[in-house]
N, C-alpha and C positions, 0 to 999 in steps of 0.2 A: 591699605588706604582705599582701594577701589571697592572693597567689600563694605567699608564704612559708608561710602557715598551711596552704594546701592541700598543699604539699610535705611539711611536718611531719606532717600527718595521713596522707598516703600512706606515709611512712616508718614510722609507728606501725602501720599496717595490715600492712605488709610484715613487721615484727618479730613481730606476732601470728601471722601465717600460718606463719612459720618454726617457731614452737613449736607448730604444729598447732592454734592457737586455744584451747588449754587454759589454764585459770587457773594450774595448776602444771605447768611444763614437765618435771618429773622425778618419779619415784616410786621406791619400793623395788625395783620390777621392773627398774630401770636399773642395779642393782648385780648384777654377774655374779660367781658363785663357781664356779670350775672347778678340778678337781684331777686329778692323774695320778700313777701310780707312777713313781718316779725310776729304778727298776731296782736300787737299793741295798737292802741289809738292814742293820738296826741292832739288835743284841742279838737276832737271829733274827726280827725283825719287819720287814715291808715298809715302806719309806720312801715318803711321799707328798709332793708339792708342791702347794700350794694357791695360786691366783691370784685375788685379789679386785679387780675392776675396776669403774669407773664408766663407763657407756656414754652418759651424758647430758652435754650441754655445761655444765650447772651443777654446781658442786662439791657434794658431799654429805658432811657431817660426822657425827660420832657414829654411825657405822655399827655396828649391833649384830647379831650372828649368834647363832643357837641353836647351842650347842656342848657342853652337858652336861659342863662342866669341862675339856674339851679333853684327852683321854687321849693320852699319848705316853710311850714309854720313854726319850726324850731330851728335853732342854729345848727349848722352842719360844721363838723370839725374841719377848719381850714388847712390843717396839716395833711388831711387825707385828700380833700378836693376843694378847689377854690376858683370861683369865676375870675377870668382875666379880662373879659369884655362881655358884651351882651349875648354872645353865642357860645363861647369856648370856656372850658374849665381845665385847669392844670391839676394833675394827679400828683400827690406826694410832694408838692412844691417843686416839681421838676426833677426830684432826685431819682436815681435809677431804681427800676423795679426788677428784682431778681426772681428767677424761677423758684417757686416754693415759698415765696414771701409776699402774700397778697396784701393789698391795701383795702380796708373796709371802712364804710361810713353808713350812717343812717340819715334818713330824711322822712318827713311826714307831709303828705299831700293827698289830695282827693283821688288822683289817679297815678299809676306808676309812670315815671319819665324814662325816655330812651336816652342812652348814653353811648352813641356810636363813637368809635375811635377815629380821630381825624389824622393824627400824626404822632410819630415818636422819633427819637434819636437812638439808633442802634449802636451799642458800645461793645463791639466784639474785637 
């Protein structure tokens, strides 16, 4: 029985070390937002593709980006990103983002927009 407890304790220590010993294994900095020009133009404006990824092993939901209304001359897929007010946008309708499963969307505007991560809900 004592050896079973020692083994369980060792496994718990191993799990803690895998997550770097932090209380929270993920943060907003684990959400990556990358964008690039597609090379296409829409109504005379450059088209951009944005990829939002979670680089942490734990899912993160309710990902909110600063977007200032998400300006675009074409409709943007609301299942990928949707303004919730004049400054914030929700990614994937608030559903969890899993590592290795990025969310992508395209928009067309005269200049690229910044999409800094404001908040997430870590689900670990």
